[in-house]
C-alpha positions as CSV (number, residue, x, y, z in Angstrom):
1,X,-12.4,13.9,-2.7
2,X,-10.7,11.5,0.2
3,X,-9.9,8.6,0.9
4,X,-8.9,5.7,3.2
5,X,-7.1,2.6,3.4
6,X,-6.8,-0.8,5.3
7,X,-4.4,-3.8,5.5
8,X,-2.9,-6.7,7.4
9,X,-1.6,-9.5,6.5
10,X,-0.2,-12.3,8.9
11,X,4.1,-12.2,9.5
12,X,5.6,-16.0,8.7
13,X,9.7,-16.7,8.8
14,X,10.9,-18.0,5.3
15,X,8.7,-15.5,4.0
16,X,9.8,-12.0,1.6
17,X,8.8,-8.7,3.4
18,X,8.0,-6.0,0.5
19,X,6.4,-2.9,2.5
20,X,5.7,0.6,0.2
21,X,7.2,-1.7,-3.0
22,X,10.7,-2.1,-1.0
23,X,11.9,-5.3,-0.8
24,X,12.7,-5.1,3.1
25,X,15.6,-7.5,4.8
26,X,14.0,-9.6,7.3
27,X,13.9,-13.2,7.5
28,X,9.9,-12.8,7.8
29,X,7.6,-11.8,5.4
30,X,3.7,-11.5,4.8
31,X,1.6,-14.6,3.3
32,X,-0.1,-13.4,0.7
33,X,-1.5,-14.1,-3.0
34,X,0.3,-11.2,-3.9
35,X,3.3,-10.1,-3.2
36,X,1.7,-9.1,0.5
37,X,2.7,-5.4,0.2
38,X,-0.1,-4.1,2.8
39,X,1.3,-0.4,3.0
40,X,0.8,-0.9,-1.2
41,X,-2.8,-2.6,-0.9
42,X,-4.1,-0.2,1.6
43,X,-3.3,2.0,-0.7
44,X,-5.3,1.2,-3.5
45,X,-7.9,1.0,-1.3
46,X,-7.3,4.8,-0.6
47,X,-7.0,5.8,-3.9
48,X,-9.7,3.6,-6.0
49,X,-12.3,4.7,-2.9
50,X,-11.9,8.8,-2.9
51,X,-12.9,8.1,-6.5
52,X,-15.9,6.0,-5.8
53,X,-14.4,2.6,-7.7
54,X,-14.9,-0.1,-5.2
55,X,-11.6,-1.6,-3.8
56,X,-8.3,-3.7,-4.9
57,X,-10.0,-7.1,-4.1
58,X,-12.8,-6.6,-6.5
59,X,-9.9,-4.7,-9.3
60,X,-7.6,-7.7,-8.9
61,X,-9.1,-11.0,-6.2
62,X,-7.1,-12.9,-4.8
63,X,-9.4,-16.0,-6.7
64,X,-7.9,-14.9,-9.8
65,X,-4.4,-16.6,-11.1
66,X,-3.2,-13.8,-12.8
67,X,-2.4,-12.2,-9.5
68,X,-0.3,-14.8,-7.9
69,X,2.9,-13.5,-6.7
70,X,1.7,-10.1,-8.2
71,X,4.1,-7.1,-7.2
72,X,2.1,-4.7,-5.9
73,X,3.4,-1.9,-7.6
74,X,2.3,-2.9,-10.9
75,X,-1.5,-3.0,-9.5
76,X,-1.3,0.6,-7.9
77,X,-0.3,2.1,-11.0
78,X,-3.5,0.1,-12.8
79,X,-5.0,2.2,-9.9
80,X,-3.6,5.0,-11.2
81,X,-4.1,4.5,-14.6
82,X,-8.3,4.1,-13.4
83,X,-7.9,7.2,-12.0
84,X,-6.6,9.1,-14.7
85,X,-9.1,7.6,-17.1
86,X,-12.0,8.3,-15.2
87,X,-10.7,12.0,-14.8
88,X,-9.1,12.0,-11.6
89,X,-5.7,13.8,-9.9
90,X,-3.7,12.3,-6.6
91,X,-2.8,15.0,-4.7
92,X,-1.7,14.1,-2.1
93,X,-1.1,10.7,0.3
94,X,0.0,9.8,3.4
95,X,0.4,6.3,4.5
96,X,1.4,4.9,8.5
97,X,2.6,0.8,8.9
98,X,2.7,-0.8,12.2
99,X,4.7,-3.0,13.2
100,X,7.0,-4.3,16.0
101,X,10.3,-5.1,13.5
102,X,11.9,-4.3,11.4
103,X,12.6,-0.4,12.0
104,X,12.3,0.9,8.6
105,X,12.6,4.5,9.1
106,X,16.0,2.8,6.8
107,X,13.6,1.9,4.1
108,X,11.3,5.2,3.8
109,X,13.2,7.4,1.3
110,X,13.3,4.4,-1.3
111,X,9.7,3.8,-0.1
112,X,8.6,7.2,-0.8
113,X,10.1,7.3,-4.4
114,X,8.8,4.2,-4.9
115,X,5.1,5.6,-4.9
116,X,6.0,8.8,-6.5
117,X,6.8,7.7,-9.2
118,X,3.9,4.1,-9.6
119,X,1.7,7.8,-9.1
120,X,3.4,10.1,-11.3
121,X,3.5,12.5,-8.4
122,X,6.3,14.7,-6.9
123,X,8.4,13.4,-4.0
124,X,7.3,15.2,-1.2
125,X,3.2,14.7,-2.0
126,X,4.0,11.5,-0.5
127,X,3.6,10.8,3.3
128,X,5.0,7.5,5.0
129,X,5.1,7.1,8.5
130,X,5.6,4.0,11.0
131,X,4.8,2.9,14.5
132,X,4.8,0.1,16.7
133,X,1.3,-1.2,18.6
134,X,4.0,-1.6,22.0
135,X,3.7,-5.0,22.0
136,X,-0.3,-5.2,21.8
137,X,-2.6,-7.4,19.6
138,X,-1.8,-9.6,16.6
139,X,0.9,-7.2,15.1
140,X,2.7,-6.5,19.0
141,X,3.1,-9.9,19.5
142,X,5.2,-9.8,16.6
143,X,2.5,-11.8,13.7
144,X,1.2,-9.3,11.7
145,X,2.1,-5.7,10.1
146,X,-0.9,-3.7,9.2
147,X,-0.6,-0.4,6.8
148,X,-3.7,2.9,7.1
149,X,-3.0,5.3,4.3
150,X,-5.3,8.1,3.1
151,X,-5.6,10.6,0.3
152,X,-6.8,13.7,-1.6
153,X,-8.2,13.4,-5.3
154,X,-9.5,16.2,-7.9
155,X,-12.0,15.6,-10.4
156,X,-11.3,17.5,-13.0
157,X,-14.6,16.2,-14.8
158,X,-13.3,14.3,-18.1
159,X,-13.2,11.6,-18.1
């Protein structure tokens, strides 16, 4: 099974920037109900979608106060537990972040490690790429950050 996920968040001064489970030093961050980790949100949607289990908003609605400020890595761990309970195994994960700044290269290894650990898979099964939108649109103006994720699951038929 293949799953695809996408997320976008507005950026604002004074907020915390967390991407891939890692806090990135920055004067701005995402505006969100949870910690606003767009990369993990896109990944959760990809994983849930591959298994036909809905989306992140269905499982962790932003109207529920239990999820106010929650670490998205905690949500990812819950999604992975749900998948395992349904008989799915993660084969691989490939993610792309789109933002103008800050540069992500210095943090990619830590993000990959955090995601691999949360998913219970080998580091080499997690890929993270980053790009800009060449100063085009909402993201290019530095007003937001986007993330795309794709994953492959196997199903052993034993929930």
